[in-house]
N, C-alpha and C positions, 0 to 999 in steps of 0.2 A: 446495551442500547435500548432494550425494551423498558428497563427500569428508568433510564434517563427520560424516555418519552412519557412515562407515567408521571414523573416529577414535573415535567414541562406542562403536562395537561392540568395539573393541580394549580399551577401558578397563574392561570388566567381567570378573570371574572366572567368571561363571556363563553367559555368553552362548554358545550353541552355534551353529555354522554351519547355517543352515536355508535352504531354498528355499520362498518364500512360496506358489508355485503348488502345490507338493507338500503343504504344510500345509493349504491350503484343501480339497484333495481328501480329506484324512484327517479333517477335522473333521466331527463328527456334529452339533454345535450350535455355531454361530458366536457372535460377540460379542453380537448383539442378539436371538438366539433365546431362547425361554423353554421350557426342558425341563419335562416333567411333574414333579409334586411328588416322587414316589418317586425318580425318577432324580436330581433335583436334590439331595435329601437324601443319597443314596448317594454322589454325586460330592463333595458338600461334606464328608462325613465323611472321605473320602480326603485332601482338602486339610488338614483338621484334624489327621489322623493324621500327615501328612508334616511339619507345621509346629509341632506342639504342643511337642515337646522343645526346639526352638530358641527358642521364646517364653519358656519358664520357666527355662531353664538359666542365662542371664545373671543373673537375680535370685537364683537359688540360690547362684551363685558369689560375687556381691557381698555378700549377706547373710552367707554363711559366712565370708568374709574379714574382715568388719567385726564379726563375732560379734553380729549382731542377734538379739534375742529371738525364739524360735520363733513366738510369736503374731504378731509384727510381720512376720516372714518370710512366714508363711502369707498375711497380708493383702496384702503386696506382690506375691506370686506370683498371688493372685487378681486383683489389679488389672492385672497384666500381661496376663492372659487377657481381662479385661473391656475394657481399652483396645484390645487387638488387634482385638476384635470391632467396636468403634466405628470404629477407623481403617480397617479393611478395608471397612466399609460406606461410609465417606466416599470411598475410592478407587473403589469399584465404582459407586456412585450418581452421583458427581460433582455438586457443588453450585456452580453458576456456574463460576468459574475454578478451584475447589478440587477436586482429584481427577483421576485419569487416565481414568476411565470404562472401565477394563479389569478383568479378573478378576485383581486384584493383591492378594495377601494381605500384610498388614502385621504385623510382630512386633518384639520387642525386639532391638535391634542389639547384636552382639558387639563392634563396633568401639570402643565407649566403655568397655569393661571396665577397661582399664589406668588411664586417667585417673580414672575413678570410684573405683576402689579406692584409688588414690594420694591423691586428695582426701580420702576418708573416713579413711584411716589417718593423714593429717596432722592431722586434727581430733582423733583419738583420742590421738595422741602428744602433743598440746598439752594434754591433760587433758579433752577433750570426751567426751561420751557417744555411743553409736551413734545416738541420736535426733538429736543436734546434727550428726553426720556426715551423716545422711540429709537434714537440712534444707539443708545446704550443697549436697549433690549435686543435689537436686531444683531448687534455685535456679539452679545452673549449667546444668542440662539445659534448664530453661525459657527462660532468657535466651539461651542458645546457639542455640536453635531459630529465633530471629529471623534469625540468620545465614543459615540455609538458606532461609527465606522470602525474604530479600533476593536470594539467589543465584538463586532460581527465576525472578526477573524478568530476569536477565541471564545466562542459560545459555550464550549464545554466547561471552561474555567469560570465564566460568569455565572453559569447555572449552579456551580458549587458554592460560590460566594453569596450571590443574591438568592437566598433560599425562599421557600414559600412563606416562612415566618416574616422575613424582612419585607418581601413583596406585599404581604397582607397588611403589615403595619403602615407601609407607605401609601398604599391604595386607600386604606381607611382614613389616614390623615388627610389625604388629598380631598376626599369627600367632606370630612368634618370641618376642615379649615375653610373650605369654599362656601359652606352654608351661610357664613356671615355675608359673603358677597351676594348670595341669592336673597337673603332677607333684607339687605339694604335696598336692592332693586324692588322688592315687594313694597317697601315703604315710599318709593318714589325716586330713589337714587341719591347721588351726591348733590345734585341741584336742589332737590326737595329739602335736603338737610340744611342747605344754605338759606333757602327762602322761607324756612319754617313751615312748610306744608308736609313735611315728612310724616308718614303714617296716617294721612287723612283717610276718612272712611271710604272715599271714592277709590283711592289707590288700593286699599286693603280689599275692597269688594271686587275690583277687577282681578287682582291677583288670585283671590279665592275662587272666582269663577273659572279662571284658566286652570287652576289646580284641580277643581272638581271635574272639569271636562276631561282632563288627562286621566285622572283616577277612574272615572266612569268608563271611558273607552278601554282602559287596560283591564277592566273587569269583564269585558265581553269575550265571547268565544271566537269572534271573527278576527283572524290573525291580521288581516289587512288594516282593520280599524285600530287594532292594538299597536301595530307598527307605526301607524300614522297619528297616534294620539297626541304627540307633542306638536306636530304641525297643525292639526285641527284645533288644539287648545290655543295656540298662538293666533291662529286666524280668527277664532271667536273673540278673543280678547282684543285683537286689533280692530275688528269691525265695531265692537261695542265702544271702543275708545274714540272713534271718529266723531260721532255726534256729541260726545262729552268734551270735545275740544282739546283732547290730549295728544292728537297726532298733528305734527307740523310738516306739511308738504311744501313749504315755501322754498326749501333748499333744492328740491327736485328740478326746478326751472333753471338753476345755475349749473347743472351737471352737463358735461359734454355728451355727445351722442355715443362716442366710443371711448373707452379707457385704454390708453397706451401704456403697457407695462414699462416702468422706468426702474431699472436696477439701482439699488443704493440711493433711493430718493431722499432718505433721511440720514444717510451716512452710517458709519459703524463706530461704536464706542466700545470700551472694555473696562471692566473693574474686576480684579481677581477675587475679592471677597464675595461679590455678587455672583461670580461665575460658579462657585462650588455647588450651590443648590441646582444649577442648571446641569452641570456635569453628572451629578448624582441622579437626577431625574431622567437624563438620557439613558443611563444604565437601567433604570427601572422600566422605562418604556420599551427598551430592547427586549427585556424578559417578557413583558406583556405582549409584544408583537409575536414572540414565539408561540404564545398560546393562541392568538388570533389566527396566525398562519397555519397552525396545527389544525384548528377547527375548520378553516377553509379547505385545507387539503382533504380532511376526512369527509366533509360534506360534499366535496367535488368528486368523491370516489377514488381519491389518490392515496398512495401509501402514507402512513404516519410513522414509519420506521425505515431504516436503511439509508444507503448513501444518497439516493435520489431525494429523499425527504430532507435529509440534513443539508444537502446542497441548496434546496429551496429555502430553508430557514436562514442560512447564511446570506443568500442573495436577497431575501426579503428584508432582513435587518440592515444589511448594507444599503439597500434601496431606501430604507427609512432615513438613514443618516444623510445620504446624498440628497434626498428630497427635502430634508430640513435645511440643508445648505442652500438649495434652490429657493426655498421659502424665504429664508433670511435675505437673500440677494434681491428678491422681488417684494420685500417689505411686508412680509407676513410672518406668522408664528410657526413653531415646529409642527411637522406633519408626522402622523403615525398611521398604522393600519386601523381601519374601522371594523368593529364587530357587527355593525348593523347589517352589512351586506350578506353576512352568513345566513341571517334569517330569510333574506330575499331569495338566496340560492335554494334554501329548503322549500320555500313556498312555491317557487316557479319551476323547480326541477332543472334549472339551467345553470351549469357551472362552467360554461365556456369562457375562456379567458379573452376570446375575441369580442365578447360583449363589453369587456373593459375598455376597448377602443372607443366604442360608442359613448360610454359613460364619460370618458376623458374628453371627447369632443363637446359633449353637452356642457360640462363644467367650464371648459375653456370659453365657449361661446357666452355662457352666462356671465363669466368674469369680465368679458370685454364690453359688456353693456352695463354702464354704471347705474342705470335706472333700476336694475334688479337689486343691487346692494343698497341703493338710495331708499327704496321702499322699506327695506328692513332696518336701515339706519334710523328711520322715523319711528320704529317700534317703541311704544311707551315703556318706561322702566318697570311699572307694575306688571305689565303683560310678560315681559322677559323674566321678571322675578318669580312669577307663579310657575313658570316652566322650569327655570334653572333650579329652584328649590327642590323640586322633585328629582331632577337629573343629578344634582350633587349628592343628595341623600342616597340615591341609588348607587352612586360610586362608593359611598361609605359602606353600604350593605354588601357590595361586591367584595370589598376588602375583608369584611367580617366572614364572608363565605370562604375566602382563601384561608383565613386564620383557622376556620373550623375544620379544615382538612389536616391541620397540624396537631400532633399529639401535645396537648397542653400539660406537659409535665411540670414539675416544680421549676426546673430551669427555664423552660420556655415561657411559663407564666410570669416569671420575674422579668425576663427580657421584654415581654409584651407590656407589662405594667409600667416599667420604667420608660420605655420608648414612647408609649402613648401619653404618659404623665408629663414628660418633658416637652414632647411635641405640642400638646394642647396647652401646656403651661405658658410657653413663650408666645403662643397665639393669643391667649387671653390677656397676658400682661407683658407686652413687648418691651416696656420701659425697664424691665429688670436687667436688660443688657446695656443700658445707656452708659454705665461707668466703664465698660470694657473697651479695649482697643477697637478701632473701626473695622479692622480685618475680621476679628472674632465676631463682632456684632453683625457684620454683613453675612458671614457664613451661617450663623445660628438664628438670624432674625426670622427665618422661615421655619414654621413648625414642621413642615414636611422634611426639610433637611435635618433639623435637630432630632426629630423622632427616628427618621430613617437611618441616619448615621449612628445613632445610639443603638438601634437594633442590630445594625451591621457589625459594629465593634463588639458588642456584648456577645453576639452569636459566634464571633471568632475566638474570643478570649475565655469565655466561661466553659468549664469542663463539661463533657457530655455531648450528646448528639441531639439534633432536632428530631 
């Protein structure tokens, strides 16, 4: 069991080395403690502040890439916040076997951006509307979540198949393949490409300013400023963009006062070929959630071995899957555990799961008022690009860190080289698959699925051990 926990620890990009005894002495409120109302709200707001941008950014990127109408984009962003509140409550409260019972914040996963955008663009290229693209996407997200639910019952087997080498390859490819999305936003986005203003000095200057602010704040010793660097960078870029005429507030006046959550607003579609990358990524995010939950358990002064710990892992991953089903039903994208809140627990010394109830309430309230999502929907593409370029590159670095924990023997080096080569190859030149059957093309059109499946298969069939 100890060896298994060590392997799990290596598989996450966010897990820091911690000493449980030290953490216990630093905690002000442990897992089952009930902090006073004012303190709970104050700590909850810090968690919300740390996770807010990460929750809404995937929706902004996806809707921007698919050219979804502003009103629909605002609705989807509102639902991202609303569902994050529900999902966080499920994790903190724990309903029977569902949920970890930890102070674990849930939010929209970045891992699915590539396949989601690819599936949506395929619908549009075939003559479909953005609404039809969303229908397919939410169907794929919903049915794929059952893969994670299944995996939650067999975590010990998944941990043997999805090894650190496979996880490292996938996480690295997620970051590297998304950099194109980030740099497109830096240049002004899809609309700028169409009206020939892409890459204008104004766009590049704003994106550079956002990037510089984020890097500068990350270089400071103040942990609060470091944790808030992305939010502050976006705020600076947003404010600079207003006098330059890059922020359009005209749609805000058309928004309703309150957003009513409408299940299946865009319907549900399905395509088996497009489903494969989603199923594979749900497997990977399940393994990553194990790492996040292990970190949260350790930071909260709870055991990271034994039956109680493993029960929390299974409940947390099961909660991930069920929360992703809820997300698809309410017209938003897959949810997963967020690592950002682990830093907040360390800084505040509050690991109480009851704080999660307050976090949940805040996210639900924010999601019900569309003005919140509407303000972020108006975020200029260069501002978003300056931030996401850093975020996506950081994901790639996290993957490299996971790979660095693996013994790069001749066998593992070959697996790594072939998986990265094929994954990046189809990303750089997707037309190479045009002559293949549609099913094969759909499966391997994503560099993440191509590289990840290659690493998985080679790791199983090549002789030797990782």
